[in-house]
N, C-alpha and C positions, 0 to 999 in steps of 0.2 A: 321513608323518603318524603320530604316536604314537597309541596307544590313547586316552590322555587327550584328545589333540587331537580325535580322532574323536568321542568322547563329548561334549566341550564344544561341538562344532559342531551337536549335536542338542539344545541347551538349549531348554527350553520353560518359560515362567513362572519363570525363574530356577532351574529344577530340571534337573540333569544326569541322564541315564539311567545305571543301573548296568551295563547290558549293551547291546550293539549287535550286530546280525547284518548283515553286508554280503553281499548276494547279487548276483551278476552273471549275469543271465539275459536279456540283451537280445533274443536271438532268440525265446525262449519268450514274452516280453511282446508282441513284435510279432505273433507267430502267434496269441496269445490274443485279439487285437483289443480290448484293454481300453479303448481310447479311441475305438473306432468305435461311434457311436450306433446303427448298424444291428444291433449285437449286444447291446445293453443290454436287460435284462429289466425289465418294469414292476414296480417294487418293491411296488406296492399288491396285486399278485397273489401276493406271497410272504408267508409267516407271519413274525411278528416273531422276533428272535433268542431272546427269552425263551421263546416258544412252542416253537421248535425244540429248545431245551435241555430244556424240561420233557417234551416228547414223547419224547425219547431217554432220559430218566432216570426219569421218572414221568409220570403223566397230567397234562395241563394242565387248568385249570379250564374248565368249560363256560360259565361266566358271563363275558360280554364285558367287563363293567365291572371285574371282578376281574383279568382278563387285562391290561387297559389299565393298572391300578394296578401290576401286576407289571412291565410294560414300562417305565413311568415310573420305577419304583424302580431298575431296572437302568440306565437312562440317567443318572439322578441319581448313582448310584454311579460310573459311568464318569467323569462330569464331575468328581466329587470326587477320585477316586483315580488317574486316568490320568496327569495331568501335575502 
């Protein structure tokens, strides 16, 4: 398979990625129990991605409404720009 064939196989919404990283780590994936529901953490107990980013780079807002607006903005940006 050529590089272009590999990139073409990852087409989403008629857009081909510019870069692809192929990683073969079968043993690590099995050992990580990624698909075992007994190891899944309840996501409601975790902070949002935006909150984690803000906590690492600057303080996140104390206002829950403002934090939810920022979370929604991040999701909107992902949907617009990811594919």
